[in-house]
C-alpha positions in Angstrom: 35.3 -3.1 19.4 36.6 -4.6 22.6 34.3 -4.7 25.9 36.5 -3.7 28.6 36.7 0.1 27.8 34.3 2.8 27.5 32.1 2.8 24.0 32.2 6.7 24.5 35.8 7.0 24.1 35.9 4.2 21.7 33.3 6.6 19.2 36.0 9.4 19.2 38.7 7.5 17.9 36.6 7.8 14.9 34.9 10.8 14.9 35.7 14.6 15.0 34.9 15.0 18.3 36.7 13.4 21.1 33.6 13.2 23.7 29.9 12.4 22.9 27.8 14.9 23.4 24.4 14.2 24.5 22.1 15.4 27.5 20.8 11.9 28.8 16.6 11.7 29.6 16.1 13.8 26.4 14.4 11.4 24.5 10.7 11.7 24.4 8.9 8.6 24.5 8.0 6.9 21.7 10.8 8.9 19.4 11.8 6.9 16.5 15.1 5.7 16.3 15.2 7.7 13.0 15.2 11.3 15.0 17.3 10.3 17.5 20.0 9.1 15.2 19.6 12.5 13.2 19.9 14.4 16.6 23.0 12.6 17.5 24.7 13.3 14.5 23.4 17.0 14.9 25.5 17.0 18.0 28.8 15.0 17.1 29.0 15.5 13.3 30.9 12.3 13.2 31.9 10.8 9.8 29.6 8.2 8.0 32.2 5.6 8.2 32.8 6.3 12.1 28.9 6.1 12.6 28.3 2.9 10.8 31.9 1.1 12.6 29.9 2.5 15.4 26.5 1.3 15.5 25.5 -0.1 12.4 25.6 -3.9 12.6 28.0 -5.9 10.7 25.7 -7.2 7.9 24.4 -4.3 7.1 27.4 -2.4 6.1 29.3 -2.6 3.2 33.4 -3.2 2.8 33.5 0.5 2.7 32.3 1.0 5.9 28.6 2.4 4.5 25.4 1.1 4.9 24.2 -1.5 2.4 21.0 -0.3 0.3 19.3 -2.9 -0.2 16.2 -1.1 -1.7 16.5 2.2 -3.4 13.3 3.4 -1.1 14.2 1.7 2.0 14.0 3.6 5.2 15.1 3.6 8.6 11.6 2.9 9.6 10.9 -0.2 7.6 14.1 -1.4 7.4 12.6 -4.4 9.4 10.2 -5.3 6.6 13.4 -6.6 4.5 15.5 -8.3 7.0 13.2 -8.5 10.6 15.7 -6.4 12.7 16.8 -3.3 13.0 20.1 -2.4 11.4 21.1 -0.7 14.2 22.8 -2.0 17.6 20.1 0.0 19.7 21.7 -1.6 23.3 25.1 0.1 22.3 23.6 2.8 21.1 21.6 3.4 24.7 24.8 2.9 26.4 26.8 5.7 24.8 23.8 7.8 25.2 23.7 7.0 28.8 19.8 6.3 28.4 17.9 3.6 29.6 16.6 1.0 27.0 13.2 1.3 27.5 13.1 5.0 25.9 13.3 2.8 22.7 10.4 1.1 23.2 8.1 1.5 19.8 11.4 3.0 17.8 11.4 0.8 14.7 8.9 -1.5 13.4 10.7 -4.5 14.4 9.6 -3.9 17.7 5.9 -5.0 16.8 4.5 -8.3 15.3 4.7 -9.3 12.1 0.6 -9.7 12.0 0.7 -5.6 12.4 3.4 -4.3 10.3 1.1 -4.2 7.3 -0.5 -1.7 8.6 2.6 0.6 8.8 2.6 3.2 5.8 5.0 5.1 3.8 7.4 7.2 6.1 5.6 9.9 7.3 5.9 13.3 9.7 4.7 16.1 11.0 6.4 19.3 10.3 5.6 20.9 13.4 6.6 18.1 15.4 10.0 17.9 13.4 10.4 21.4 14.5 10.4 20.5 17.7 12.5 17.8 17.3 10.2 14.8 17.4 9.3 12.2 15.2 7.6 8.7 15.9 7.2 5.6 13.7 3.5 5.4 14.7 3.3 8.9 12.6 3.3 5.7 9.5 0.7 3.8 11.2 -2.7 3.8 9.2 -4.5 4.6 12.9 -3.0 7.7 13.4 -4.4 9.9 10.8 -3.7 13.2 12.7 -1.0 14.6 15.0 -2.6 14.5 18.5 -1.3 17.6 19.8 -0.7 19.9 16.0 -4.0 18.2 14.5 -2.6 18.3 11.3 -2.2 15.9 8.7 0.6 13.2 8.3 2.9 14.3 5.4 4.2 11.7 3.3 6.6 11.3 0.2 3.5 11.6 -2.1 1.3 14.3 0.3 3.6 16.4 1.5 2.6 20.0 1.3 4.8 22.0 4.0 8.0 19.9 3.8 10.2 19.4 1.3 11.0 16.6 -0.6 14.6 16.5 0.4 13.4 15.4 3.9 11.9 12.5 2.5 15.2 11.4 0.0 17.2 11.2 2.6 15.2 9.2 5.1 14.4 6.8 2.7 17.8 6.7 0.9 20.4 7.4 3.3 18.4 7.2 6.5 22.0 6.5 8.5 23.3 10.6 7.0 22.6 13.6 8.3 19.5 15.3 6.6 20.5 18.7 5.8 16.7 20.0 5.3 15.9 18.8 9.2 19.0 21.3 9.9 16.9 24.1 8.4 13.8 23.8 10.5 15.6 22.0 13.6 16.9 24.7 15.8 19.7 23.9 18.9 17.5 23.6 21.6 15.5 21.7 20.4 18.1 19.3 18.9 19.6 19.1 22.3 16.3 18.9 24.6 12.6 18.2 22.4 9.9 19.6 23.7 7.7 17.4 25.2 3.3 16.9 25.1 1.5 14.8 27.8 -1.3 14.4 25.5 1.0 12.8 22.8 2.7 10.6 24.9 -0.4 9.2 26.0 -2.4 9.2 22.5 0.9 7.4 21.2 1.0 5.4 24.4 -2.1 3.9 24.1 -1.5 2.5 20.2 2.1 1.6 21.7 0.3 -0.7 24.2 -2.5 -2.1 21.7 0.1 -3.2 19.1 2.2 -4.7 21.7 -0.6 -6.8 23.5 -1.2 -8.4 20.3 2.0 -10.5 20.6 1.7 -11.1 24.2 -1.9 -12.2 24.5 -3.9 -12.4 21.7 -3.5 -14.2 17.8 -5.5 -14.2 15.0 -5.4 -16.4 12.2 -7.0 -18.0 9.1 -4.0 -20.2 7.7 -3.5 -20.1 4.0 -4.9 -16.7 3.4 -2.6 -14.3 1.9 -4.8 -11.3 1.5 -4.1 -8.8 4.7 -7.3 -7.5 6.0 -8.2 -3.8 6.1 -7.5 -1.9 9.5 -10.9 -2.0 10.5 -11.4 -5.6 9.9 -8.7 -6.3 11.9 -9.1 -3.9 14.8 -13.2 -5.0 14.9 -11.8 -9.0 14.9 -9.7 -8.2 17.7 -12.0 -6.3 19.8 -14.3 -8.8 19.4 -11.7 -11.2 20.9 -10.6 -8.9 23.6 -14.1 -8.2 24.7 -14.2 -12.0 24.8 -11.2 -12.4 27.1 -12.7 -9.6 29.5 -9.6 -7.8 28.6 -10.3 -4.0 29.9 -10.1 -1.2 27.1 -10.9 -4.1 24.3 -11.8 -1.1 21.8 -9.1 1.2 21.8 -9.9 5.2 21.6 -8.2 6.1 18.6 -10.7 3.6 16.8 -13.5 4.4 18.9 -15.1 6.6 16.0 -14.8 3.6 13.5 -18.7 2.0 13.7 -17.2 -1.2 12.4 -15.0 -1.7 15.4 -17.8 -2.1 17.5 -19.1 -5.8 17.1 -21.1 -7.6 19.6 -19.2 -10.9 21.7 -22.3 -12.9 20.3 -20.9 -12.8 17.0 -18.3 -15.5 18.2 -18.5 -18.9 19.8 -15.9 -19.7 22.7 -14.3 -22.8 23.2 -12.5 -22.9 26.5 -9.0 -24.8 27.1 -10.5 -27.0 30.1 -10.0 -26.0 33.4 -6.2 -25.8 32.9 -4.5 -22.0 33.7 -2.1 -21.0 31.0 0.6 -18.6 31.3 2.2 -16.5 28.5 5.7 -18.3 29.3 4.2 -21.7 28.8 3.6 -20.9 24.8 6.3 -20.6 22.5 6.4 -20.4 19.1 7.3 -23.6 17.0 10.8 -21.9 15.7 11.6 -21.4 19.5 15.1 -23.4 20.4 12.9 -24.9 23.8 10.5 -26.4 21.4 12.7 -28.6 19.6 12.3 -31.5 21.5 8.9 -30.9 22.2 7.2 -31.3 18.9 4.7 -33.9 18.4 4.5 -36.4 16.3 2.4 -34.7 12.9 1.2 -37.9 12.2 -1.3 -37.8 15.3 -2.8 -34.6 14.0 -3.7 -36.7 11.2 -5.1 -39.7 13.0 -6.9 -37.5 15.5 -8.3 -35.1 12.9 -9.7 -38.1 10.6 -11.3 -39.7 13.6 -13.2 -36.6 14.3 -14.1 -36.6 10.7 -15.5 -40.2 10.5 -17.1 -39.4 14.3 -19.0 -36.2 12.4 -19.9 -37.9 9.6 -21.7 -40.5 11.8 -23.3 -37.9 13.6 -24.4 -36.3 10.4 -25.9 -39.3 8.8 -27.9 -39.8 11.9 -28.8 -36.2 12.7 -29.7 -34.6 8.9 -29.8 -37.6 6.9 -32.6 -39.9 9.0 -33.6 -43.1 8.1 -35.3 -42.2 4.4 -31.9 -40.3 3.2 -29.8 -43.2 4.7 -31.8 -45.8 2.9 -29.9 -43.9 -0.5 -26.6 -43.5 0.3 -25.5 -47.1 -0.7 -27.7 -46.5 -4.1 -26.1 -43.3 -4.6 -22.5 -44.7 -3.7 -22.8 -47.4 -5.8 -23.8 -44.9 -9.4 -21.3 -44.7 -12.0 -22.4 -42.1 -13.8 -24.3 -39.0 -14.1 -27.4 -40.4 -15.7 -27.7 -43.1 -12.8 -27.3 -40.6 -10.1 -30.2 -38.3 -12.0 -32.5 -41.5 -12.2 -32.0 -41.8 -8.3 -32.4 -38.3 -7.3 -35.8 -38.2 -9.7 -37.1 -41.3 -7.7 -36.0 -40.6 -4.1 -36.7 -36.8 -4.2 -35.9 -34.7 -1.1 -34.4 -37.8 1.1 -32.1 -39.1 -2.0 -31.0 -35.1 -2.7 -29.8 -34.8 1.0 -28.1 -37.7 0.6 -26.4 -37.1 -2.1 -25.4 -34.0 -1.0 -23.7 -35.6 2.0 -21.9 -37.9 -0.5 -20.4 -34.7 -2.3 -19.4 -33.4 1.4 -17.5 -36.6 2.4 -15.9 -37.5 -0.6 -15.0 -34.0 -1.2 -13.4 -34.1 2.7 -11.4 -37.6 1.9 -10.3 -36.3 -1.5 -8.8 -32.8 -0.3 -8.2 -32.9 3.6 -7.2 -36.7 4.3 -5.5 -37.2 1.1 -2.2 -39.5 2.0 -0.6 -38.6 -0.8 -0.8 -34.9 -0.3 0.3 -34.9 3.3 1.0 -32.2 5.5 0.0 -29.5 2.8 -3.6 -30.3 3.2 -6.4 -29.2 5.6 -7.0 -29.2 8.5 -3.8 -30.8 8.8 -1.6 -27.7 7.8 -2.6 -26.2 11.4 -0.1 -28.3 13.2 2.7 -26.4 11.3 1.0 -22.7 11.6 3.6 -20.4 12.9 0.6 -18.4 13.8 -0.6 -20.6 16.6 1.6 -21.2 19.7 3.0 -23.9 21.1 2.7 -25.5 24.5 5.4 -27.0 26.5 3.8 -28.1 29.4 7.3 -29.7 30.9 9.7 -26.7 30.7 11.2 -27.1 34.1 11.7 -30.8 33.4 8.0 -32.4 34.6 6.3 -34.5 32.5 3.1 -33.6 31.7 -0.2 -35.2 32.4 -0.3 -35.5 28.3 2.9 -36.9 27.8 4.7 -33.9 26.4 2.6 -33.8 23.5 1.7 -30.8 21.3 -1.7 -30.3 23.4 -2.4 -26.9 22.3 -2.1 -27.0 18.6 -4.1 -30.2 18.8 -6.4 -28.7 20.8 -7.0 -26.0 18.1 -6.5 -28.0 15.3 -9.4 -30.7 16.2 -11.8 -27.3 17.2 -10.7 -25.6 14.0 -11.2 -28.8 12.4 -14.5 -30.0 13.5 -16.1 -26.1 13.3 -14.9 -26.3 9.2 -16.5 -29.7 9.1 -19.6 -28.4 10.4 -20.0 -25.1 8.3 -19.2 -26.5 5.2 -22.0 -28.9 5.1 -24.5 -26.3 6.3 -23.0 -24.2 4.1 -23.6 -26.6 0.8 -27.0 -27.8 2.3 -28.2 -24.3 2.3 -26.3 -23.6 -1.0 -28.1 -26.6 -2.6 -31.6 -25.1 -1.8 -31.2 -22.8 -4.2 -29.4 -24.5 -7.0 -30.7 -26.6 -10.2 -31.5 -30.1 -8.6 -30.2 -31.5 -11.9 -27.0 -29.8 -12.2 -25.1 -32.4 -10.7 -21.5 -31.6 -11.7 -22.4 -28.0 -11.1 -22.6 -28.5 -7.5 -19.7 -30.3 -6.9 -17.6 -27.8 -9.3 -19.0 -25.2 -7.0 -18.4 -27.0 -3.4 -14.6 -27.3 -4.1 -14.3 -23.7 -4.3 -16.0 -23.0 -1.1 -13.6 -21.9 1.7 -13.7 -24.5 4.9 -11.6 -22.9 7.0 -13.3 -20.7 10.0 -12.0 -17.2 10.8 -10.6 -18.0 14.5 -8.8 -15.9 16.9 -7.0 -17.2 20.0 -6.3 -15.6 23.7 -5.4 -15.9 27.0 -8.1 -14.1 29.1 -8.0 -12.5 32.2 -7.9 -15.5 34.6 -5.7 -17.6 32.6 -7.9 -19.5 30.4 -6.7 -20.3 27.0 -10.0 -19.4 24.8 -10.7 -20.1 21.1 -13.3 -18.1 19.7 -14.7 -19.0 16.5 -16.8 -16.5 13.8 -20.6 -17.1 13.7 -21.9 -16.4 9.8 -24.3 -13.9 9.7 -28.2 -14.4 10.1 -29.4 -13.0 7.1 -27.5 -15.0 4.2 -25.4 -17.5 4.2 -21.7 -16.8 3.6 -19.2 -19.2 2.7 -16.1 -16.9 4.1 -18.0 -17.4 7.8 -17.9 -20.8 9.6 -20.7 -21.7 12.2 -19.1 -23.4 15.1 -22.5 -23.6 17.1 -22.7 -27.7 15.8 -19.3 -28.2 16.6 -19.6 -27.3 20.3 -22.8 -29.4 20.2 -21.0 -32.2 19.3 -17.4 -31.9 21.2 -19.4 -30.1 24.0 -17.2 -27.0 25.7 -14.3 -28.4 26.8 
């Protein structure tokens, strides 16, 4: 298409009608792109080729002018899971309809950050909302079980009772084609102007704001974890982080009935980014074009975190071993067989046993985290290239930072997570050894190798502009290898 003529006229060149029929302002808030397309198709009756030519991206159209079906059950609402962008040219679509682009906020899953997309399930609808000309992609969100207006449970392909399977087949297999079943339940007045409900707008607006806020203000992460937490766990961690950041409405209304969300701030340790104020615009992702020339030399991560490890090792040698424990370090380090180690442990008792555990901890960290042959794929240096951690560009406007333009945010985070993990790992193996067989040396080393060292962390910008890192504390009742106590790290580093 050329850019110097009316798009609505060009649309008519490929359609049966010469003008676009639409009522500007008739899109209810948080309507899905699918229902808006369906209404457009019913009002204008364009051919599939014409609609694809005008509104479908070129990389999503086949040679015949029809949308490419990359998956047999790929709907418009979850298309972004495959290619990270809507196949529809939403901006152009809005101009043709003479609608403000803001009305398409939350209209497809691609609008939301990747961290929340796993919590969108199958294509789901409310029959009564469909009859009123409304549908929302949020009906597929796991946190919304019932329609906020009609109180009915959402229906999907596997749980349909009122809605015929033809609707789901069309939405899943032919999202850009007109759904014949929808025409039987959606009458002309509702096609032109769908029914609006203030309560529905309030509920859906709260969910959209909650989902959108995650990407703009807070980040949750535990690098290397491929398992997706349940929505209740995800929500509770996020609510706890927002509470620590003093953000209002940290726990959304739709999740208040879930007792697991009510987590206290005492379950986390807080580390604040000094007295510096951070703006959202100063934080970008690692793939941002502005970040290319500000990438920090990754070798600094290795040197800095290794220096922290040596300092923590010296600290634990003085605080945890004592003079008697330090006496046994050299003999145990020189022992060449399990028999020699057992003999030394039998002679030295608890002091020798603490020294041996310290050696196991130190050697394991050296071999796994700071092995130069493993490079950047080892912990904790891997945090340096974690896409979930934002990059601070201190001199976007050209002014040099006092930190020399280094990636100070990631280095700061990597140091704290590394320190908390090292301390937590030490406390875990020390407590676990109390219940283990004192003679099972090899069993202890094998158990240590399976311990997950990385703490669960959250990062956010507080109300007053401070960057705050939250590290989960372990349960008081039991020692949990999945949770790391950062209290020792806070005591060691101080509250920077």
